[in-house]
SELOVO-161792 format. One line per field, with one value per residue (C-alpha): residue in one letter; residue number from 0; x, y, z. Coordinates in steps of 0.5 Angstrom, whole numbers, plus 500, padded with zeros to 3 digits. Layout:
N
rest = a ...
nr = NUM ...
east = X ...
north = Y ...
up = Z ...
END
This chain:
406
rest = x x x x x x x x x x x x x x x x x x x x x x x x x x x x x x x x x x x x x x x x x x x x x x x x x x x x x x x x x x x x x x x x x x x x x x x x x x x x x x x x x x x x x x x x x x x x x x x x x x x x x x x x x x x x x x x x x x x x x x x x x x x x x x x x x x x x x x x x x x x x x x x x x x x x x x x x x x x x x x x x x x x x x x x x x x x x x x x x x x x x x x x x x x x x x x x x x x x x x x x x x x x x x x x x x x x x x x x x x x x x x x x x x x x x x x x x x x x x x x x x x x x x x x x x x x x x x x x x x x x x x x x x x x x x x x x x x x x x x x x x x x x x x x x x x x x x x x x x x x x x x x x x x x x x x x x x x x x x x x x x x x x x x x x x x x x x x x x x x x x x x x x x x x x x x x x x x x x x x x x x x x x x x x x x x x x x x x x x x x x x x x x x x x x x x x x x x x x x x x x x x x x x x x
nr = 0 1 2 3 4 5 6 7 8 9 10 11 12 13 14 15 16 17 18 19 20 21 22 23 24 25 26 27 28 29 30 31 32 33 34 35 36 37 38 39 40 41 42 43 44 45 46 47 48 49 50 51 52 53 54 55 56 57 58 59 60 61 62 63 64 65 66 67 68 69 70 71 72 73 74 75 76 77 78 79 80 81 82 83 84 85 86 87 88 89 90 91 92 93 94 95 96 97 98 99 100 101 102 103 104 105 106 107 108 109 110 111 112 113 114 115 116 117 118 119 120 121 122 123 124 125 126 127 128 129 130 131 132 133 134 135 136 137 138 139 140 141 142 143 144 145 146 147 148 149 150 151 152 153 154 155 156 157 158 159 160 161 162 163 164 165 166 167 168 169 170 171 172 173 174 175 176 177 178 179 180 181 182 183 184 185 186 187 188 189 190 191 192 193 194 195 196 197 198 199 200 201 202 203 204 205 206 207 208 209 210 211 212 213 214 215 216 217 218 219 220 221 222 223 224 225 226 227 228 229 230 231 232 233 234 235 236 237 238 239 240 241 242 243 244 245 246 247 248 249 250 251 252 253 254 255 256 257 258 259 260 261 262 263 264 265 266 267 268 269 270 271 272 273 274 275 276 277 278 279 280 281 282 283 284 285 286 287 288 289 290 291 292 293 294 295 296 297 298 299 300 301 302 303 304 305 306 307 308 309 310 311 312 313 314 315 316 317 318 319 320 321 322 323 324 325 326 327 328 329 330 331 332 333 334 335 336 337 338 339 340 341 342 343 344 345 346 347 348 349 350 351 352 353 354 355 356 357 358 359 360 361 362 363 364 365 366 367 368 369 370 371 372 373 374 375 376 377 378 379 380 381 382 383 384 385 386 387 388 389 390 391 392 393 394 395 396 397 398 399 400 401 402 403 404 405
east = 872 865 862 857 852 854 849 851 843 841 847 849 852 857 857 859 859 856 857 852 856 855 861 859 852 852 849 854 856 862 863 867 869 870 873 879 878 876 882 881 874 868 865 857 851 845 842 847 846 839 841 846 841 837 843 841 842 834 832 834 837 830 826 832 830 822 824 828 822 817 821 824 818 824 827 834 835 838 844 846 845 849 855 854 854 860 864 861 864 871 871 869 863 859 859 862 867 872 871 872 879 881 879 883 889 889 887 894 897 897 896 904 906 908 908 901 903 900 894 892 899 898 891 889 896 902 907 913 917 920 914 910 915 914 907 907 911 907 902 905 908 903 903 901 906 903 906 901 898 902 904 900 896 891 890 883 884 880 880 877 882 887 885 879 882 889 887 884 891 895 892 892 898 903 902 906 912 918 914 920 919 913 907 901 895 891 884 880 873 872 868 867 862 867 867 868 867 875 880 888 893 899 903 908 905 910 908 912 916 918 916 913 914 908 909 912 912 905 903 905 901 895 897 898 892 885 880 884 888 881 881 887 885 888 884 880 887 888 885 881 884 882 888 893 891 895 901 904 902 905 912 913 912 915 921 923 922 916 912 904 898 893 886 879 873 866 859 856 849 846 847 844 838 837 838 844 846 852 853 852 854 859 863 864 866 871 875 875 878 882 886 887 890 895 896 898 903 905 908 910 909 903 899 891 889 883 882 875 870 863 858 856 849 846 844 851 850 841 838 833 832 836 842 841 845 840 841 849 847 843 849 853 850 848 856 858 855 859 865 862 863 870 872 870 872 866 864 857 855 859 854 848 848 848 843 838 839 838 845 841 848 851 857 862 867 862 865 873 871 868 873 878 874 873 881 883 879 882 886 883 880 880 877 883 880 873 871 864 866 860 860 853 850 853 857 862 864 871 875 881 882 887 887 893 895 897
north = 039 040 034 036 030 029 027 029 027 033 038 044 050 053 061 064 072 073 080 081 086 086 085 086 087 079 079 076 074 074 069 069 065 069 063 063 056 057 062 064 067 063 068 065 066 069 062 058 063 061 052 054 057 051 046 048 040 039 038 033 034 033 038 042 040 042 047 051 049 052 059 058 055 051 043 043 036 033 031 038 039 032 035 042 039 036 042 046 040 041 048 047 051 045 040 035 029 032 039 036 032 039 042 038 038 046 046 040 045 051 048 046 052 057 063 066 070 076 072 080 083 083 084 090 093 092 085 088 091 098 100 098 102 108 108 109 113 118 116 118 124 128 124 128 131 130 127 123 125 118 111 108 102 101 104 103 103 101 095 098 098 104 108 110 109 113 118 115 110 115 119 113 110 115 115 109 112 111 107 101 094 092 086 088 085 086 084 084 083 076 077 069 064 062 056 060 068 069 065 066 065 062 063 070 073 075 082 084 087 083 077 079 074 072 071 065 067 069 064 059 063 062 055 053 057 052 057 061 055 052 058 058 056 058 057 063 067 065 070 074 082 086 084 083 090 093 089 094 100 098 095 102 106 102 101 095 089 088 081 080 076 076 074 074 075 072 075 078 078 073 078 084 080 079 071 071 078 080 083 075 072 066 065 072 073 067 070 077 075 070 074 079 075 072 080 081 075 077 083 086 093 090 095 092 095 093 093 095 099 103 103 100 102 103 100 094 092 090 097 100 107 113 115 122 127 127 120 121 125 121 116 120 122 115 115 120 116 110 114 117 110 110 116 113 107 104 097 095 103 101 095 097 102 098 094 099 101 093 094 095 100 094 096 091 093 091 085 087 094 090 088 091 096 090 090 097 099 104 107 114 114 119 120 122 121 120 119 117 114 114 113 116 109 106 108 105 109 108 112 113 112 113 109 111 111 119
up = 830 829 826 820 817 810 805 798 796 800 799 804 802 806 808 801 801 793 790 784 778 770 765 758 760 764 770 774 781 785 790 796 802 808 812 807 806 798 797 790 788 783 778 776 773 778 775 780 785 786 786 790 795 795 798 804 807 807 799 795 788 785 791 788 780 782 785 779 774 778 778 772 768 764 766 769 769 774 771 770 778 779 775 779 786 784 781 787 792 788 790 798 797 799 807 805 807 801 805 812 810 807 813 818 813 814 821 822 818 822 829 827 825 831 827 824 818 816 812 810 807 800 799 805 805 802 803 800 806 803 800 808 811 806 806 814 813 810 814 820 817 822 828 833 838 846 851 854 861 864 864 858 860 854 847 843 835 829 825 819 813 813 807 811 818 816 821 827 827 827 832 836 835 835 843 842 840 845 850 849 850 853 853 848 850 844 843 837 834 831 825 824 830 834 839 846 848 848 843 846 841 844 837 835 830 822 819 813 818 823 826 833 838 843 851 853 860 859 855 860 866 862 860 868 870 871 867 862 859 856 851 848 840 835 829 829 828 822 817 822 820 827 829 823 822 828 828 823 826 833 830 826 833 838 833 838 841 845 845 844 847 842 844 839 842 841 840 847 843 848 853 848 848 855 854 859 865 863 871 874 869 872 865 864 872 872 865 868 875 873 867 872 877 872 870 877 877 871 874 869 865 859 855 852 846 843 836 835 830 832 828 822 818 811 806 805 812 811 813 808 811 807 810 809 814 819 820 820 826 830 830 832 838 840 838 843 848 848 847 854 856 854 858 863 863 865 860 864 862 855 855 857 852 847 850 851 843 841 838 831 829 829 834 832 838 842 846 845 848 854 855 854 859 864 865 866 871 874 868 867 860 854 846 842 836 831 824 822 814 809 801 801 802 809 814 820 824 829 834 838 845 850 857 863 870 873
END
């Protein structure tokens, strides 16, 4: 477990999402825990959020009091700040002994459960089985009818919510219909920091439709591999949506028993920045070579899927420029370069294109797509769908891709 320096006289706030809103003329802020440790969001005043922003582990309670007085021109009693720290600690918003113990208990419970529960059911999609089936039936009502041009080896799908991604999800997962039993290796973006570049799960995953079994045989091969066994890490999967959103769609289309191997991927930003060379980095070479070796030893059919979005631009992601039609067109043109690399199954070209941009458009699927393309070398690729969603202020783009052997 990661260790934290704990001193409640120098409180340190955890990473918390803050969403301002107005209610009955009052300016309030909704605090949400991106890690899902604090289950329920909190509604607080702007003053309180300011105080939380000062709790970075370097300021004492007196320092916080002084900063508050300088900013607002009024005294905040130290007892009030102490009470605030206690309240925030009770709500698991601070790095503290209380948080450390709570996190340890959560991790132990999760590690001991052989099945990963559907964290986002009832939040991002229907938790009721029949309601979810009805939704999926409607989504795939106009599915593509053409058959794949060969044996499917991979799919590129989004991981955006179903509402915005329905068309691309449908165009992509329609190709799985009638595929029958197979091992599905599913790569997804980890939206939170991970200790290693891969986090492999050996758990089965449940959805409102059923439980999908992890491949015991494939996991045994990974455990027997001196390199890959060190990349088994269950905790990052607990509340990540990029793989979970793929599962009901796969279940609906295959409608047969299949096995999965979920792999969340971390950041490649050190490579984008040039601090590491992606072509010569020994860790990445070892991961890819050993995984290919395990696939060869497995000797049965498999399909490699990635749940990965493309560009994230606009106000929601911190951009100051106007998101006009010209900006959207320029971003779509840059996406076309990425899609050409995907069609050519060119992992290095895909990475270099993003690196040359400095990843200014925040390609969320950089890592899973890179590894997918590396592992699918020798396949034929085809982009089957693309969408650039926007609300006028922000935009997310995503695509569907098909890979096969002729």
